[in-house]
C-alpha positions in Angstrom: 0.0 0.0 0.0 1.5 3.3 -1.0 2.1 6.0 1.6 -0.2 8.5 -0.2 -3.1 6.1 -0.6 -6.4 6.9 1.0 -7.6 4.8 3.9 -11.2 3.4 3.8 -13.1 2.6 6.9 -16.3 0.6 6.6 -19.4 0.9 8.9 -22.0 -1.6 9.8 -24.5 -0.4 7.2 -24.6 -2.0 3.8 -22.9 -0.1 0.9 -21.8 2.7 3.2 -18.2 3.6 3.0 -16.3 6.7 4.1 -13.0 7.9 2.6 -10.4 9.1 5.1 -7.7 11.1 3.2 -4.5 12.3 4.5 -3.3 15.9 4.6 -2.5 17.3 1.2 -4.1 14.4 -0.7 -6.2 15.4 -3.6 -9.7 14.2 -4.2 -10.7 11.2 -6.3 -9.7 11.1 -9.9 -11.4 9.3 -12.8 -10.2 5.8 -13.5 -10.1 6.3 -17.3 -9.2 9.1 -19.7 -12.3 11.1 -20.6 -13.0 12.8 -23.8 -14.5 16.3 -24.2 -14.9 18.9 -21.5 -14.3 17.9 -17.9 -16.8 18.8 -15.1 -15.0 21.1 -12.7 -16.9 19.7 -9.8 -16.7 15.9 -10.0 -14.1 15.4 -12.8 -16.5 13.4 -15.1 -17.1 14.1 -18.8 -19.6 17.0 -19.2 -21.6 15.0 -21.8 -24.3 15.9 -24.2 -27.8 17.4 -23.7 -31.1 15.9 -25.0 -30.5 17.4 -28.5 -27.1 15.7 -28.8 -25.1 19.0 -28.3 -22.5 19.7 -25.7 -24.2 20.2 -22.4 -23.9 23.8 -21.2 -25.2 24.4 -17.6 -24.6 28.2 -17.4 -25.4 30.4 -20.4 -23.5 33.3 -19.0 -19.9 32.0 -18.6 -20.2 28.4 -19.9 -18.5 27.0 -16.8 -18.0 23.2 -17.4 -20.5 21.3 -15.3 -22.0 17.9 -16.0 -25.7 17.3 -16.1 -25.7 15.3 -12.8 -23.9 18.1 -10.9 -26.2 20.7 -12.6 -29.4 18.9 -11.5 -28.1 18.2 -8.0 -27.0 21.8 -7.6 -30.5 23.1 -8.6 -32.3 20.6 -6.4 -30.1 20.5 -3.3 -27.5 23.3 -3.6 -27.3 27.0 -3.9 -28.7 27.0 -7.5 -26.0 29.3 -8.8 -23.0 28.9 -11.1 -19.8 28.3 -9.1 -17.9 30.7 -11.3 -20.1 33.7 -12.1 -22.7 33.2 -9.4 -25.5 33.5 -11.9 -28.6 31.5 -11.0 -28.9 28.3 -13.1 -31.9 28.4 -15.5 -34.0 25.3 -16.1 -32.8 23.5 -19.2 -34.9 21.3 -21.5 -35.3 17.8 -20.0 -34.7 19.0 -16.4 -37.3 19.0 -13.7 -38.6 22.2 -12.1 -37.5 23.4 -8.8 -38.6 26.2 -6.5 -37.9 29.6 -8.1 -38.5 28.4 -11.7 -42.1 29.8 -11.8 -41.1 32.9 -13.8 -39.0 31.0 -16.4 -41.5 30.4 -19.1 -39.2 30.3 -22.1 -38.6 26.6 -21.9 -40.8 24.4 -24.1 -40.7 21.2 -22.1 -44.2 19.8 -21.5 -42.9 16.4 -20.4 -41.1 17.8 -17.3 -43.4 20.8 -16.8 -45.0 19.5 -13.6 -42.2 17.1 -12.5 -41.1 18.8 -9.2 -38.1 17.4 -7.5 -37.6 17.1 -3.7 -40.1 14.3 -2.8 -39.2 11.8 -0.2 -36.4 13.8 1.4 -35.1 12.9 4.8 -33.1 14.9 7.3 -29.4 15.2 6.5 -28.1 16.3 9.9 -26.9 12.7 10.7 -24.8 12.6 7.6 -23.4 16.1 8.2 -22.6 15.2 11.8 -20.8 12.1 10.6 -18.8 14.1 8.2 -18.1 16.8 10.8 -16.7 14.2 13.2 -14.2 13.1 10.5 -12.5 16.4 10.9 -12.9 17.5 7.3 -15.5 17.9 4.5 -14.5 17.6 0.9 -16.0 18.1 -2.5 -16.3 14.9 -4.4 -18.6 12.3 -5.8 -21.4 11.3 -3.5 -23.3 8.0 -3.3 -27.0 7.9 -2.6 -27.7 4.8 -0.4 -31.4 5.0 -1.2 -30.9 4.9 -4.9 -27.9 2.6 -5.5 -27.5 3.3 -9.2 -27.7 7.1 -9.0 -24.6 9.2 -8.3 -24.7 12.9 -7.3 -22.0 15.4 -6.7 -21.4 17.6 -3.7 -22.3 21.1 -4.8 -19.8 24.0 -5.1 -21.2 26.1 -2.3 -19.8 29.2 -0.7 -17.5 28.8 2.3 -19.3 30.1 5.4 -18.2 30.9 8.9 -20.9 31.4 11.5 -23.5 31.5 8.7 -21.9 34.5 7.0 -19.5 35.1 4.2 -16.0 36.1 5.2 -13.8 37.2 2.4 -10.5 37.8 4.2 -10.2 34.3 5.8 -8.3 31.6 4.0 -10.4 28.8 2.7 -8.8 26.2 4.9 -10.0 28.2 7.9 -13.7 28.4 6.8 -16.5 26.2 7.9 -17.9 24.4 4.9 -21.6 24.5 5.3 -23.6 23.2 2.4 -26.6 25.4 1.4 -28.9 22.4 1.8 -28.4 22.5 5.6 -31.9 23.4 6.5 -33.7 21.3 3.9 -34.1 17.6 3.3 -32.1 15.3 1.1 -30.7 11.9 0.7 -28.1 10.6 3.1 -24.8 11.1 1.3 -21.6 9.1 1.7 -18.4 9.9 -0.3 -17.0 7.1 -2.4 -13.6 6.8 -4.1 -15.2 5.6 -7.4 -16.2 7.5 -10.4 -17.9 4.6 -12.3 -21.1 3.3 -10.7 -20.8 0.0 -12.6 -17.5 -0.9 -11.0 -17.7 -3.3 -8.0 -17.0 -1.9 -4.5 -13.4 -2.8 -3.7 -12.3 -0.9 -0.7 -8.6 -0.8 0.1 -7.5 -2.4 3.3 -6.6 -0.4 6.4 -3.2 -0.3 8.0 -3.1 -3.5 10.2 -0.8 -1.8 12.7 -3.5 0.8 13.5 -6.6 0.3 15.5 -10.0 1.0 13.9 -10.5 3.7 16.5 -7.6 5.6 15.0 -9.9 6.3 12.0 -12.6 7.7 14.1 -15.1 4.8 14.1 -15.9 2.3 16.8 -14.2 4.2 19.6 -15.7 5.4 22.8 -14.3 8.9 22.1 -16.2 9.1 18.8 -19.5 8.1 20.5 -18.9 10.6 23.3 -18.2 13.4 20.9 -21.4 12.6 19.0 -23.5 12.6 22.2 -22.0 15.9 23.4 -22.7 17.5 20.1 -26.3 16.4 20.2 -26.7 17.7 23.7 -25.3 21.1 22.8 -27.6 21.4 19.8 -30.6 20.5 22.0 -29.5 23.0 24.7 -29.1 25.8 22.2 -32.4 25.1 20.5 -34.1 25.2 23.8 -32.5 28.5 24.7 -33.5 29.9 21.3 -37.2 28.8 21.9 -37.2 30.4 25.3 -35.9 33.7 24.0 -38.1 33.7 20.9 -35.1 33.2 18.6 -33.9 36.8 19.1 -30.4 38.0 19.0 -30.8 41.1 21.3 -27.8 43.2 20.3 -27.6 42.1 16.7 -24.0 40.9 17.0 -24.6 37.9 14.8 -23.1 35.6 17.5 -26.4 34.2 18.7 -27.0 30.6 19.6 -28.5 29.6 16.2 -25.5 28.5 14.2 -25.1 26.0 11.3 -23.5 22.6 11.8 -19.8 22.7 10.9 -16.6 20.8 11.2 -15.7 21.1 14.9 -12.3 22.7 14.2 -14.0 25.4 12.2 -17.0 26.2 14.4 -17.1 29.5 16.3 -14.7 29.6 19.2 -17.3 31.0 21.6 -21.0 31.2 22.0 -23.4 33.6 23.5 -25.9 32.0 25.9 -28.8 34.4 26.8 -30.3 34.0 30.3 -33.5 31.9 30.0 -36.7 33.9 29.8 -38.1 32.0 32.8 -35.4 33.7 34.9 -35.1 37.1 33.4 -38.7 38.0 32.6 -39.9 38.1 36.2 -37.1 40.5 37.0 -38.2 42.7 34.1 -41.8 42.6 35.2 -40.7 43.8 38.7 -38.8 46.7 37.1 -41.9 47.7 35.2 -44.2 47.4 38.2 -41.8 49.5 40.3 -41.8 52.1 37.5 -45.6 52.3 37.6 -45.6 52.6 41.4 -43.0 55.3 41.3 -45.1 57.2 38.7 -48.1 57.1 41.0 -46.0 58.2 43.9 -44.6 61.2 42.2 -48.1 62.1 40.9 -49.3 62.2 44.5 -46.2 64.1 45.8 -46.4 66.8 43.1 -50.1 67.3 43.2 -50.2 67.6 47.0 -47.7 70.2 48.0 -47.3 71.3 51.7 -47.8 75.1 51.6 -46.8 75.7 55.3 -43.5 73.8 54.8 -42.9 74.5 51.2 -39.1 74.6 51.4 -38.9 71.3 53.2 -41.4 69.7 50.7 -39.5 71.0 47.7 -36.2 69.6 49.0 -37.7 66.3 49.7 -39.3 66.0 46.2 -36.0 67.0 44.5 -34.1 64.3 46.5 -36.8 61.7 45.7 -36.6 62.5 42.0 -32.8 62.1 42.1 -33.1 58.7 43.8 -35.6 57.6 41.2 -33.4 58.6 38.4 -30.4 56.9 40.0 -32.5 53.7 40.4 -33.5 53.8 36.7 -29.9 54.3 35.6 -28.9 51.3 37.7 -31.7 49.0 36.5 -32.0 49.3 32.8 -28.4 48.4 31.8 -29.3 45.0 33.4 -32.1 44.5 31.0 -30.3 42.0 28.7 -27.8 39.9 30.7 -26.0 37.1 28.9 -23.5 34.3 29.7 -20.8 33.2 27.3 -19.2 29.8 26.7 -15.7 29.3 25.2 -14.4 26.2 23.3 -10.7 25.8 24.0 -10.5 22.6 22.1 -11.7 24.3 18.9 -9.1 27.0 19.4 -6.4 24.3 19.5 -7.8 22.4 16.5 -8.0 25.6 14.4 -4.7 27.3 15.3 -2.4 24.5 16.7 -2.4 21.8 14.1 -0.1 18.9 14.8 3.2 19.1 13.1 2.8 22.8 12.3 3.9 26.0 14.2 1.3 27.5 16.4 -0.8 30.2 14.8 -2.1 31.7 18.0 -1.6 35.4 18.1 1.2 36.8 20.3 0.3 38.6 23.5 2.3 41.3 25.4 1.5 41.3 29.1 1.9 44.5 31.2 2.6 44.5 35.0 2.7 47.9 36.7 4.2 48.7 40.0 5.4 52.0 41.7 6.6 51.7 45.3 8.2 48.3 46.3 7.7 49.2 50.0 3.9 49.4 49.6 3.7 46.8 46.9 6.0 44.0 48.1 8.4 42.6 45.6 7.5 39.0 46.5 3.9 39.7 45.4 5.1 41.1 42.1 7.5 38.2 41.7 4.6 35.7 42.0 2.6 37.6 39.4 5.5 37.5 37.0 6.1 33.8 37.6 2.5 33.0 36.9 2.8 34.9 33.6 6.0 33.1 32.6 4.4 29.7 33.3 1.2 30.4 31.5 -0.2 27.7 29.2 0.6 29.5 25.9 3.3 29.1 23.3 6.5 30.7 24.8 7.5 32.5 21.7 4.1 34.2 21.7 4.3 35.7 25.3 6.3 38.7 26.4 6.1 40.2 29.9 6.8 43.9 30.5 7.2 45.1 34.1 6.8 48.8 34.5 8.7 50.2 37.5 7.4 53.8 37.8 9.4 54.3 41.0 12.8 53.4 39.4 13.6 51.3 42.5 16.7 49.2 42.5 14.9 46.8 44.8 12.4 46.1 42.1 15.2 45.6 39.5 17.1 43.2 41.8 13.9 41.3 42.7 13.1 40.9 39.0 16.6 39.5 38.4 16.1 36.9 41.1 12.7 36.1 39.7 14.1 35.4 36.3 16.6 33.0 37.7 14.0 31.1 39.8 11.7 31.0 36.7 14.2 28.7 35.0 13.2 26.0 37.6 9.6 26.9 38.3 8.3 27.1 34.7 9.2 23.5 33.7 7.9 22.2 37.0 4.5 23.8 36.4 4.2 22.6 32.8 5.4 19.1 33.5 2.8 18.5 36.2 0.2 20.9 35.0 -0.3 22.6 38.4 -2.8 25.3 39.2 -2.3 28.1 40.2 1.2 28.8 38.8 2.1 31.5 41.4 4.2 29.6 43.9 3.1 31.4 47.0 -0.5 30.6 46.4 0.1 27.1 45.1 2.0 25.9 48.1 -0.5 27.7 50.5 -3.4 25.7 49.1 -5.3 23.5 51.7 -6.2 20.8 49.2 -5.1 17.4 48.2 -2.1 18.3 45.9 -1.9 14.6 44.8 -5.2 14.8 43.1 -5.0 13.9 39.4 -1.2 13.5 39.7 0.0 10.1 38.3 3.8 10.5 37.8 5.7 8.8 40.7 8.3 11.6 40.7 5.8 14.3 41.5 6.1 14.2 45.3 9.9 14.2 45.2 10.1 17.1 42.7 7.4 19.1 44.5 9.3 18.9 47.8 12.5 20.0 46.0 10.7 22.9 44.4 9.2 24.0 47.7 12.7 24.1 49.2 13.8 26.1 46.1 11.0 28.6 46.6 11.7 29.0 50.3 15.3 29.9 49.4 14.0 32.3 46.8 11.8 34.0 49.4 14.8 34.4 51.7 16.8 36.1 49.0 13.9 38.5 48.2 13.3 39.3 51.8 17.1 40.0 52.2 16.8 42.5 49.4 13.8 44.2 51.1 15.7 44.4 54.4 18.7 45.8 52.6 16.5 48.5 50.9 15.3 49.8 54.2 18.5 51.8 54.7 19.4 53.9 51.6 23.1 54.9 51.5 23.9 58.6 51.5 25.6 58.4 48.1 22.7 56.3 46.7 22.6 52.8 45.3 25.5 51.4 43.3 25.3 48.6 40.7 27.7 45.6 40.6 30.0 47.3 38.1 30.4 50.3 40.4 28.3 52.8 38.5 25.5 54.6 40.4 22.0 53.4 40.0 20.3 55.7 37.4 17.1 55.8 39.5 18.6 57.2 42.7 16.5 60.3 42.2 13.0 59.1 41.7 11.8 62.4 40.1 14.8 62.9 37.8 16.3 59.9 36.0 16.7 58.6 32.5 14.7 55.8 30.9 15.8 52.3 31.7 15.2 49.0 29.9 16.6 45.6 30.7 15.7 42.3 28.9 16.1 39.5 31.4 14.7 36.6 29.5 13.9 36.2 25.8 14.6 34.5 22.6 18.3 35.2 22.8 19.2 32.9 25.6 16.5 32.6 28.2 16.2 28.9 28.7 14.9 26.8 31.6 16.7 23.9 33.3 15.3 21.5 30.7 16.7 23.6 27.8 13.4 24.9 26.7 12.9 28.5 25.8 11.3 30.9 28.3 9.0 33.9 27.5 10.6 37.3 27.2 10.8 39.3 30.4 11.6 43.0 30.1 12.1 45.6 32.9 11.0 49.1 31.9 11.3 52.4 33.9 10.3 55.4 31.8 12.2 58.7 32.0 11.2 61.2 34.7 12.2 64.9 34.6 11.0 67.9 36.7 8.5 70.1 35.0 6.7 67.3 33.1 3.3 65.9 33.9 3.8 62.1 33.9 0.1 61.2 34.4 0.8 58.5 36.9 -0.4 54.9 36.0 -2.0 56.0 32.7 1.3 57.5 31.5 3.3 54.4 32.6 0.9 52.2 30.6 1.2 54.3 27.5 5.0 54.0 27.8 4.7 50.2 27.9 2.5 50.3 24.8 5.2 52.1 22.8 8.1 50.0 24.2 6.3 46.7 23.4 5.4 48.0 19.9 9.1 48.5 19.1 10.4 45.3 20.7 7.6 42.7 20.0 4.5 44.4 18.7 2.0 41.7 19.6 -1.5 42.5 18.4 -3.0 41.9 21.8 -2.1 43.2 25.3 -3.0 41.9 28.8 -3.0 44.5 31.6 -2.4 43.2 35.2 -1.8 44.9 38.5 1.3 43.8 40.3 -0.8 42.0 42.9 -3.0 40.1 40.4 -1.5 36.8 39.5 -2.8 34.4 36.8 -4.9 31.9 38.6 -6.0 30.0 35.5 -3.1 29.1 33.2 -5.5 29.0 30.2 -6.7 32.5 30.7 -5.0 33.8 27.6 -6.6 31.0 25.6 -10.0 32.0 27.0 -9.6 35.5 25.7 -8.3 34.4 22.3 -11.6 32.4 21.8 -13.1 35.9 21.5 -10.3 37.9 20.0 -9.4 35.4 17.3 -13.0 34.4 16.4 -13.2 35.1 12.6 -16.4 37.1 12.9 -17.0 38.3 16.5 -13.3 39.1 17.1 -13.1 41.8 14.5 -15.2 44.2 16.5 -13.9 43.4 20.0 -11.7 46.0 21.6 -11.1 44.1 24.9 -12.0 41.0 26.9 -12.6 41.9 30.6 -12.4 39.2 33.3 -14.0 39.6 36.7 -11.9 40.5 39.7 -11.6 37.8 42.3 -9.6 38.2 45.5 -7.8 36.0 48.0 -7.9 36.5 51.8 -11.6 37.6 52.0 -13.5 36.3 55.0 -16.7 34.5 54.4 -18.7 37.4 55.7 -16.9 39.9 53.5 -17.3 42.7 56.0 -15.9 45.4 53.6 -17.8 44.3 50.5 -14.6 43.5 48.6 -16.2 40.8 46.5 -18.4 43.4 44.7 -20.8 40.6 43.8 -23.6 42.8 42.4 -21.2 44.6 40.1 -19.1 41.7 38.8 -21.8 39.0 38.7 -24.9 41.0 37.7 -24.1 44.4 36.3 -21.3 43.4 34.1 -23.3 40.5 32.6 -26.0 43.0 31.8 -23.6 45.3 30.1 -22.2 42.4 28.1 -25.7 41.9 26.6 -25.7 45.5 25.4 -22.2 46.6 24.1 -19.9 45.2 26.6 -18.6 45.6 30.2 -16.6 48.6 31.3 -12.9 48.4 31.8 -12.0 48.0 35.5 -8.3 48.5 35.4 -6.8 45.0 35.5 -7.4 41.5 34.1 -8.2 42.8 30.7 -6.9 41.7 27.2 -6.9 44.6 24.7 -6.7 44.8 20.9 -3.7 47.0 20.2 -5.4 48.7 17.3 -8.3 49.8 19.5 -5.8 51.4 21.9 -4.4 53.4 19.0 -7.8 55.2 18.7 -8.9 53.6 15.4 -12.6 53.1 14.8 -14.2 49.7 14.9 -14.8 48.0 11.5 -17.9 49.6 10.1 -21.0 47.5 9.4 -23.2 48.2 6.4 -24.8 51.7 6.9 -28.5 51.5 7.7 -30.7 52.9 4.9 -32.3 55.4 7.4 -29.0 57.2 7.9 -27.1 59.5 5.6 -23.8 59.6 7.6 -22.2 58.2 10.7 -21.6 61.4 12.6 -25.0 61.9 14.2 -27.6 59.7 15.8 -30.2 57.9 13.7 -33.0 60.4 14.6 -31.0 63.4 13.4 -31.2 64.4 9.7 -27.7 65.5 9.1 -27.8 66.1 5.4 -27.7 69.8 5.9 -24.7 69.7 8.2 -22.7 67.1 6.2 -23.3 68.5 2.8 -20.9 71.3 3.1 -18.1 69.3 4.6 -15.1 68.7 2.4 -14.0 65.2 1.7 -10.6 64.3 3.0 -7.9 63.6 0.5 -6.8 60.0 0.4 -3.1 59.3 0.4 -1.8 57.0 -2.2 0.4 54.9 0.1 1.3 55.8 3.7 4.3 53.5 3.5 5.9 55.3 0.6 5.2 58.7 2.2 6.9 57.6 5.4 9.9 56.4 3.4 10.2 59.8 1.7 9.9 61.6 5.0 12.6 59.4 6.5 14.9 60.1 3.6 14.3 63.9 4.0 15.2 63.7 7.6 18.4 61.8 6.9 19.4 64.3 4.2 18.7 67.2 6.4 20.9 65.9 9.1 18.0 65.3 11.5 17.1 62.2 13.5 18.0 59.3 11.3 15.6 56.4 11.8 17.2 53.4 13.4 15.3 51.0 11.2 13.9 51.4 7.7 10.4 50.5 6.9 11.5 47.9 4.4 12.2 45.4 7.2 8.7 45.2 8.5 7.4 41.6 8.4 4.0 42.5 7.0 3.2 45.1 4.4 1.1 48.1 5.1 -1.1 47.2 2.1 -4.4 45.6 2.9 -4.9 47.4 6.2 -8.7 47.6 6.7 -8.9 50.7 8.7 -10.0 53.6 6.6 -8.4 56.0 9.0 -5.0 54.8 8.1 -5.7 55.2 4.4 -6.7 58.8 5.0 -3.8 59.8 7.1 -0.8 61.6 5.7 2.6 60.9 7.2 2.5 64.3 9.0 -0.8 63.3 10.7 0.6 60.0 11.8 3.6 61.7 13.4 1.3 64.3 15.1 -0.9 61.5 16.4 1.7 58.9 17.5 5.0 60.9 18.0 8.4 61.3 16.3 9.4 57.6 16.1 9.3 56.2 12.5 9.7 52.6 13.9 6.8 53.0 16.3 4.6 54.8 13.7 5.2 52.0 11.2 4.2 49.4 13.8 0.9 51.1 14.3 0.0 50.4 10.7 0.3 46.6 11.2 -3.0 45.3 12.3 -1.8 41.8 13.0 1.5 42.8 14.6 5.0 42.2 13.4 8.5 43.5 14.1 11.6 44.4 12.2 13.8 41.3 11.4 16.7 43.2 10.0 17.2 45.5 13.0 19.8 44.6 15.6 18.7 44.3 19.3 20.8 47.3 20.2 19.2 49.6 17.7 15.7 48.4 18.8 16.6 49.1 22.5 17.8 52.6 21.5 14.5 53.3 19.7 12.6 51.9 22.8 14.5 54.3 25.0 13.5 57.1 22.7 9.7 56.3 22.9 9.7 56.4 26.8 11.4 59.8 27.0 9.5 62.6 28.9 8.9 64.8 25.9 7.8 62.1 23.5 4.1 62.7 24.1 4.3 66.5 23.6 2.1 67.8 20.8 0.7 64.3 20.2 -2.7 62.7 20.8 -1.4 60.3 23.5 -3.7 60.5 26.5 -6.3 62.3 24.4 -7.3 59.9 21.7 -4.5 57.3 21.8 -3.7 54.8 24.6 -4.9 55.2 28.2 -6.8 58.5 28.5 -5.6 61.2 30.9 -7.7 63.5 33.0 -9.0 61.2 35.7 -7.5 59.0 38.5 -9.9 56.3 37.2 -8.3 56.2 33.8 -9.7 52.7 33.2 -13.4 53.8 32.9 -12.4 56.7 30.6 -10.3 54.5 28.4 -13.0 51.9 27.9 -15.6 54.6 27.3 -13.5 56.1 24.5 -13.3 52.7 22.8 -17.0 52.2 23.0 -17.5 55.6 21.5 -15.4 54.5 18.5 -17.9 51.7 17.9 -16.0 48.8 19.5 -17.7 46.3 21.7 -16.2 44.5 24.6 -16.7 41.0 26.0 -17.1 39.7 29.6 -15.5 36.3 30.1 -16.2 34.3 33.3 -14.2 31.0 33.2 -15.2 28.2 35.5 -11.8 28.6 37.2 -11.2 32.4 38.0 -8.7 33.7 35.5 -6.9 36.2 37.8 -6.9 36.7 41.6 -5.6 39.7 43.5 -5.3 41.2 47.0 -8.2 43.0 48.6 -8.1 45.8 51.2 -7.7 44.1 54.7 -9.0 47.0 56.8 -11.6 49.7 56.7 -9.3 52.6 56.1 -7.8 51.0 52.9 -11.3 50.2 51.7 -12.6 53.7 52.3 -9.5 55.2 50.5 -10.2 52.9 47.5 -13.9 53.9 47.3 -12.9 57.6 47.7 -10.5 57.3 44.8 -13.2 55.8 42.6 -15.7 58.5 43.5 -13.1 61.3 42.8 -12.3 59.8 39.4 -16.0 59.6 38.5 -16.5 63.3 39.4 -13.4 64.2 37.3 -15.0 62.4 34.3 -18.4 64.1 34.9 -16.8 67.6 34.9 -14.6 66.9 31.8 -15.4 67.0 28.1 -15.7 63.2 28.2 -18.8 63.3 30.3 -21.2 60.6 28.9 -24.1 63.1 29.1 -22.8 65.0 26.0 -19.8 63.1 24.6 -19.7 60.5 21.9 -22.9 60.9 20.1 -23.0 59.3 16.6 -19.9 57.2 17.2 -21.5 53.8 17.9 -22.2 54.1 21.6 -25.6 52.4 22.3 -28.0 54.3 24.5 -28.3 51.6 27.2 -24.5 51.5 27.3 -24.5 55.3 27.7 -26.9 55.0 30.6 -24.5 52.7 32.3 -21.6 55.1 31.9 -23.8 58.0 33.1 -24.6 55.9 36.2 -20.8 55.3 36.8 -20.0 59.0 36.7 -23.0 60.5 38.6 -23.3 58.1 41.5 -20.9 60.1 43.8 -23.3 63.0 43.5 -26.0 60.9 45.2 -24.2 61.6 48.5 -25.5 65.2 48.5 -29.3 64.5 48.2 -28.8 61.5 50.5 -27.3 63.7 53.2 -30.1 66.3 52.8 -32.8 63.6 52.9 -31.4 62.1 56.1 -31.4 65.5 57.8 -35.1 66.2 56.9 -36.6 64.1 59.8 -34.5 66.0 62.4 -35.5 69.4 60.9 -39.2 68.4 60.9 -39.1 67.4 64.5 -37.4 70.6 65.5 -39.7 72.9 63.5 -42.9 70.9 63.9 -43.5 71.1 60.1 -43.6 68.0 58.0 -43.0 67.2 54.3 -46.3 65.4 53.8 -49.8 67.1 54.0 -51.9 66.6 57.1 -55.0 64.5 56.7 
């Protein structure tokens, strides 16, 4: 048996065979040389028509199709020509099908009333069988009900999630025949082109078990049963919700059957109507009651205590509005389900390099005395050991305090990671932060089968205890700062001795150039970053530090996705990145997702949660409701971003509704008068060529010569979907992103990519340039690009700007919490945290970004706007609350009351 030969597995049914082809093997070929034109679908001779002439199926382009394929396509397929997409007309001698009523130019009385389609049966079983084989191919098909009749699988469009996707390679599409919803004969592919030849299947490889081909195994039966249960569950949810997709995202539960590796990577699961409708009814009933209450209050004023009555009514109106703002964003809560196995099947094919997108992970810290280095070290270790391809992960630690203690602790962490990371991946432990793993009060032997686990675990625990001793020694040493400042090992002063005046610092600890663990495997890249600080500059605290990390990572790695973590939030679920990629890399849903937000979970909270650190209502109710509208708000940590969304680009536009004339005003506004006089922007021919000319002019003039030329970028600028990029001139790009040609060029690469020809030294030099103090001057950083300045709660403001650009966000709640952090342990810390949130909301309310008047016409949904209004006005509730609480005391002292006497 030849190596390239197909393998045939037989089933228990008579005359039922399934071809299992290997990768790269072509479809069946005819056994004999055919004369005349060859059918481009099945490979048979096109043949002649009833008049003895060459059979022509399509009169528009004459695409070679045989009569059998033509009839099958009209009866069961899309009824269009595979080449020109023109609908097939009924030819003489062919039966009528639906849609032929208007074609009266064919004189064919014998077949006038011969309608096809009788006796059809459901094809879902056959499609499920083909789906479980891991592939679907075009080829000859055998009808088991009619043994002497052969049909051909139709040339149908490639679909994903039920929609056409032009920019996805065909091998990544889901092949969904257009006869999905209708009936048809059960079809089984056969490797024969002549129906008269006897069935002579080739023998299987005797060294392999039958289960290797997908039949007769328990796994095959389990997959089939799981698939049926999922279909029944989704159909039940659709029936309960009336089959509606509330936010028109197109990712509803009703999806066609597909190959499992090509199905959607996530699914939206609306809350059943039996659970959500009673809650909605209560909201409506309360609204009615509130309406009657205010009718009584307004129509019955208290004249002898008019001032007290007026104050009470104003406070009551404010409370009612606050309640409305808090309730209606919860109107459409949803749950989501991810499929990590499909992600692996699609992007991690056996024997091929992983196609998962790279991710840059940001960890921010400021003061190592308030944020212990051991906590930061555990966060970094959990990142380095994450279940993701090591060449796709880069960890950037921002030290905004320029502390030598943080630098030394990170150096010790990188050394310990060489032992910790292989241990985690070998035994698949959770969580992968050593402090919290060894502190677990559970059976650590559960699901562990390797005999060496106990021995290696004890050795690793000793290694970690020694690592803690070294970190604690560094902390004790840092308590006493020398008068001359800290000195590095080579005798030079530490550049960050003056916290408010120091140069930018970058150190690569681990990476592709030599960071290997004890087993010789490569480790993810670990980079220490401390941006430049100079007197007289506004550094914008955490938001400025995050923007510096965005630029540094773009120069060094330029991953298309970013994960933002606080230094005390470690990765509790090693598959957290894969969970987010199920949304970001989904071929349809992912294109409009700006970030995936995970809920915040905390360690060390007592069962009574006396300080309300769990925030159960917010994370488990409100955020689910926002996910059903346009997406949850950004809460500052545990969030995976799309880099292009951080650059201030608009979301991909959907087809403009017919009721609107432009996208700059709400639907109800007729803006023809205001848009008619606007001048159209000039389109630049090629931003790449303009940047090259600009760089050459700079070099000729003796200015800043770019470190790297644009020719070395991995991916070309051509094909970028964003219309904003096509409209921007080179000067506008520099004004928006700053004076770094390498960084500006990286912003044009939607799928990431770096310079191969540049040396590490030149890239580090350019990275130092982009974190300088004056780099953001006269640019749009903090205004339209990156983390937005102007509030201590920069997270809410940043997410709000993205939603105003038309993006949507996703709320992901894995069964195992993705991240865990440290919560305030006393009342003063909790009050300080709440006060900071309230101050930030007031700053947003008083700024130009107030949701009451900002962002109209940009894609922000009105229920989402209500949620942002509620997030910014809630601190003002303290004023009417204080006034309303003092009213009873005033009434008792004055003898006047706010209600009329009966």
